[in-house]
C-alpha positions, 0 to 999 in steps of 0.5 A: 190162093193165099191168106194173110194174118197181120200182127204186132199192132200196139199202143205206143208213144210218140218216138217209139217203134214197132214191127208189124209182121204179115204171115202167109198160108197157103202159098209160098209168099215169094210168088207175090208182090206185097203191100202195107197199107194203113187207113185211119179213121175218116180217111182213105186207105193209103199205100204205105210200103211196097216190096217187090224186087225193090222197095218203095214208100210214101213220102210221109214214112220214108226214112221212118218206115222199112218193108222186109220180107223172109220168103223162107218163113212166109213173113213180110215186115214193116219196121216203124221207127220215130212213130208219130200220132199221124201214124195211128191207123189199122195197117193191112198187109196184101198181096198181088201176083202182078207188080201192077193193078189191084191186090188180090189178097187182103189181111184183117189189119192190126191196130197201130195207136200212138199217143203223144 
Protein backbone atom coordinates (compact mmCIF):
# COMPACT_ATOMS: atom_id res chain seq x y z
CA UNK A 1 0.00 0.00 0.00
CA UNK A 2 1.00 3.62 -0.32
CA UNK A 3 1.12 6.35 2.31
CA UNK A 4 0.34 9.93 1.31
CA UNK A 5 1.36 13.10 3.13
CA UNK A 6 0.28 16.55 2.00
CA UNK A 7 2.16 19.75 2.75
CA UNK A 8 2.26 23.35 1.68
CA UNK A 9 -0.99 24.61 3.09
CA UNK A 10 -0.92 28.12 4.52
CA UNK A 11 -2.87 31.32 4.93
CA UNK A 12 -2.59 33.67 1.98
CA UNK A 13 -4.30 36.80 0.80
CA UNK A 14 -6.76 36.74 -2.06
CA UNK A 15 -4.94 36.82 -5.37
CA UNK A 16 -1.99 34.94 -3.97
CA UNK A 17 -0.50 31.58 -4.90
CA UNK A 18 0.43 28.36 -3.17
CA UNK A 19 1.91 25.06 -4.17
CA UNK A 20 0.71 21.97 -2.36
CA UNK A 21 2.76 18.79 -2.37
CA UNK A 22 1.70 15.21 -1.87
CA UNK A 23 4.53 12.85 -0.96
CA UNK A 24 4.02 9.14 -1.50
CA UNK A 25 5.86 6.34 0.22
CA UNK A 26 5.55 2.59 0.24
CA UNK A 27 5.03 2.10 -3.46
CA UNK A 28 5.99 3.98 -6.61
CA UNK A 29 3.68 6.87 -7.30
CA UNK A 30 3.73 5.95 -10.98
CA UNK A 31 1.39 3.04 -10.15
CA UNK A 32 -1.44 5.39 -9.23
CA UNK A 33 -3.86 7.88 -10.65
CA UNK A 34 -3.97 10.86 -8.34
CA UNK A 35 -6.67 13.26 -7.29
CA UNK A 36 -6.66 16.47 -5.30
CA UNK A 37 -9.80 17.03 -3.27
CA UNK A 38 -10.89 19.77 -0.94
CA UNK A 39 -13.49 20.11 1.78
CA UNK A 40 -14.67 23.42 3.14
CA UNK A 41 -16.53 23.72 6.45
CA UNK A 42 -20.13 22.62 6.04
CA UNK A 43 -19.58 21.46 2.47
CA UNK A 44 -19.05 18.11 0.83
CA UNK A 45 -15.65 17.03 -0.31
CA UNK A 46 -15.07 17.83 -3.97
CA UNK A 47 -12.54 16.75 -6.56
CA UNK A 48 -10.66 19.76 -7.88
CA UNK A 49 -7.89 18.20 -9.98
CA UNK A 50 -7.01 14.79 -11.34
CA UNK A 51 -3.96 13.41 -13.05
CA UNK A 52 -3.62 10.11 -14.82
CA UNK A 53 -2.35 10.09 -18.37
CA UNK A 54 -4.17 13.38 -18.69
CA UNK A 55 -5.28 16.08 -16.34
CA UNK A 56 -8.73 17.38 -15.57
CA UNK A 57 -10.09 20.12 -13.32
CA UNK A 58 -13.25 21.27 -11.66
CA UNK A 59 -14.77 24.26 -13.41
CA UNK A 60 -14.26 26.35 -10.29
CA UNK A 61 -10.47 26.03 -10.48
CA UNK A 62 -9.85 25.64 -14.18
CA UNK A 63 -7.25 28.09 -15.48
CA UNK A 64 -6.10 28.83 -11.91
CA UNK A 65 -4.93 25.44 -10.60
CA UNK A 66 -2.45 23.07 -12.21
CA UNK A 67 -1.77 19.49 -11.15
CA UNK A 68 1.57 17.87 -11.94
CA UNK A 69 3.61 14.91 -10.81
CA UNK A 70 7.25 13.94 -10.48
CA UNK A 71 7.34 10.16 -10.43
CA UNK A 72 11.08 10.10 -9.82
CA UNK A 73 10.56 12.02 -6.58
CA UNK A 74 7.25 10.32 -5.76
CA UNK A 75 5.54 13.68 -5.56
CA UNK A 76 2.31 15.18 -6.86
CA UNK A 77 1.80 18.92 -6.84
CA UNK A 78 -1.13 21.27 -6.95
CA UNK A 79 -0.15 24.73 -8.10
CA UNK A 80 -2.81 27.25 -7.13
CA UNK A 81 -2.87 30.77 -8.53
CA UNK A 82 -5.21 33.71 -8.02
CA UNK A 83 -6.60 32.16 -4.86
CA UNK A 84 -9.99 33.33 -3.72
CA UNK A 85 -11.78 33.18 -0.40
CA UNK A 86 -13.95 30.33 -1.68
CA UNK A 87 -10.81 28.22 -2.15
CA UNK A 88 -10.47 28.04 1.63
CA UNK A 89 -10.62 24.37 2.57
CA UNK A 90 -8.68 21.36 3.72
CA UNK A 91 -6.97 19.88 0.68
CA UNK A 92 -6.38 16.16 0.34
CA UNK A 93 -4.52 14.05 -2.15
CA UNK A 94 -5.78 10.58 -2.95
CA UNK A 95 -4.60 7.65 -5.03
CA UNK A 96 -6.28 4.89 -6.96
CA UNK A 97 -4.97 2.10 -9.11
CA UNK A 98 -7.70 2.32 -11.72
CA UNK A 99 -8.82 5.34 -13.70
CA UNK A 100 -12.36 5.13 -12.32
CA UNK A 101 -14.00 4.13 -9.09
CA UNK A 102 -13.10 4.66 -5.48
CA UNK A 103 -9.81 6.03 -4.26
CA UNK A 104 -7.81 3.53 -2.30
CA UNK A 105 -5.54 5.80 -0.29
CA UNK A 106 -5.86 9.25 1.26
CA UNK A 107 -3.58 11.72 2.93
CA UNK A 108 -4.39 13.54 6.16
CA UNK A 109 -5.01 16.90 4.48
CA UNK A 110 -3.46 20.35 4.59
CA UNK A 111 -5.30 23.58 5.40
CA UNK A 112 -5.49 26.41 2.89
CA UNK A 113 -6.98 29.66 4.12
CA UNK A 114 -7.50 32.60 1.80
CA UNK A 115 -8.15 35.92 3.47
CA UNK A 116 -9.98 38.70 1.68
